[in-house]
C-alpha positions as CSV (number, residue, x, y, z in Angstrom):
1,M,18.4,-23.5,0.1
2,N,18.7,-24.3,4.0
3,Q,15.8,-23.6,6.6
4,A,17.8,-20.6,7.7
5,M,18.3,-19.0,4.7
6,L,14.9,-19.7,3.3
7,K,13.0,-18.5,6.7
8,K,15.3,-15.0,5.9
9,R,13.3,-14.9,2.4
10,I,9.6,-15.5,3.2
11,L,7.4,-12.6,4.1
12,F,5.4,-13.3,7.3
13,S,2.1,-11.2,7.7
14,C,-0.4,-11.2,9.9
15,P,-4.4,-9.3,9.5
16,V,-4.6,-7.0,12.5
17,N,-8.4,-6.8,13.8
18,H,-10.7,-5.4,16.4
19,R,-10.4,-8.4,18.3
20,M,-6.2,-8.4,18.8
21,T,-5.3,-6.8,21.5
22,F,-2.0,-4.9,21.7
23,E,-0.3,-7.6,23.7
24,Q,-1.5,-10.2,21.0
25,I,0.1,-8.0,18.3
26,K,3.4,-7.7,20.1
27,A,3.9,-11.1,21.0
28,F,3.9,-11.3,16.6
29,V,6.3,-8.3,16.7
30,D,8.5,-9.9,19.6
31,Y,8.9,-13.4,17.9
32,A,9.7,-11.7,14.7
33,V,12.7,-10.0,16.3
34,E,14.0,-12.6,18.6
35,N,13.9,-15.3,15.2
36,E,15.3,-12.2,12.7
37,L,12.4,-12.9,10.7
38,S,10.5,-10.3,8.2
39,W,7.0,-9.6,9.4
40,I,3.8,-7.5,7.6
41,L,1.3,-6.0,10.0
42,L,-1.6,-6.1,7.8
43,F,-4.3,-3.0,9.0
44,H,-7.4,-2.6,7.2
45,S,-8.8,0.4,8.8
46,V,-8.1,2.2,11.9
47,L,-11.0,4.0,14.0
48,R,-12.1,5.8,16.9
49,A,-15.0,3.9,18.6
50,E,-17.6,6.7,17.6
51,E,-16.7,6.6,14.3
52,K,-19.5,4.5,11.7
53,F,-18.2,0.9,10.9
54,F,-16.0,0.9,14.1
55,G,-17.5,-3.1,15.1
56,N,-16.6,-4.5,11.8
57,Y,-14.0,-7.2,12.1
58,E,-11.5,-6.0,10.1
59,N,-10.8,-2.2,11.8
60,V,-8.3,-1.3,14.6
61,E,-8.9,0.5,17.6
62,Y,-6.9,3.8,17.1
63,N,-5.5,3.7,21.1
64,V,-4.4,0.0,20.0
65,F,-2.8,1.2,16.6
66,L,-1.3,4.2,18.6
67,K,0.5,1.6,21.3
68,I,1.7,-0.7,18.3
69,C,3.1,2.6,16.6
70,K,5.0,3.7,19.7
71,Y,6.1,0.5,20.2
72,L,7.9,0.0,16.9
73,S,8.8,3.4,17.1
74,A,10.8,2.2,20.3
75,L,12.3,-0.8,18.7
76,R,13.2,1.3,15.3
77,R,15.1,3.8,17.8
78,D,17.1,1.0,19.7
79,K,18.0,-0.3,16.1
80,R,16.3,-3.6,16.4
81,I,14.0,-3.3,13.9
82,C,13.8,-2.0,10.2
83,I,10.8,-0.3,9.3
84,C,9.7,0.0,5.9
85,K,7.6,-0.7,2.8
86,T,6.4,-4.0,1.1
87,E,8.1,-3.4,-2.2
88,D,11.5,-2.1,-0.5
89,M,11.6,-5.8,1.1
90,L,11.1,-7.5,-1.8
91,R,13.7,-5.9,-3.6
92,E,16.2,-7.3,-0.9
93,V,14.8,-11.0,-0.8
């Protein structure tokens, strides 16, 4: 299997945490789009600043999550990405 074929079969993932900015997450997405890669964004929990456990490392701030969702929706609307469940991606590989 050549490198191009192998690259398309690998499912890359990125755990998203509260230290990451929208711009950093967008950079991961843009890289995947430009290189035609599958990319899984892993969210543990999405919380507002006033919610309990908000400061925990694995949480994502609600407004950052909304920005990510809007960006991904725009890419999908423009037919630049496909949004699906991981199990659906695995069926395609």
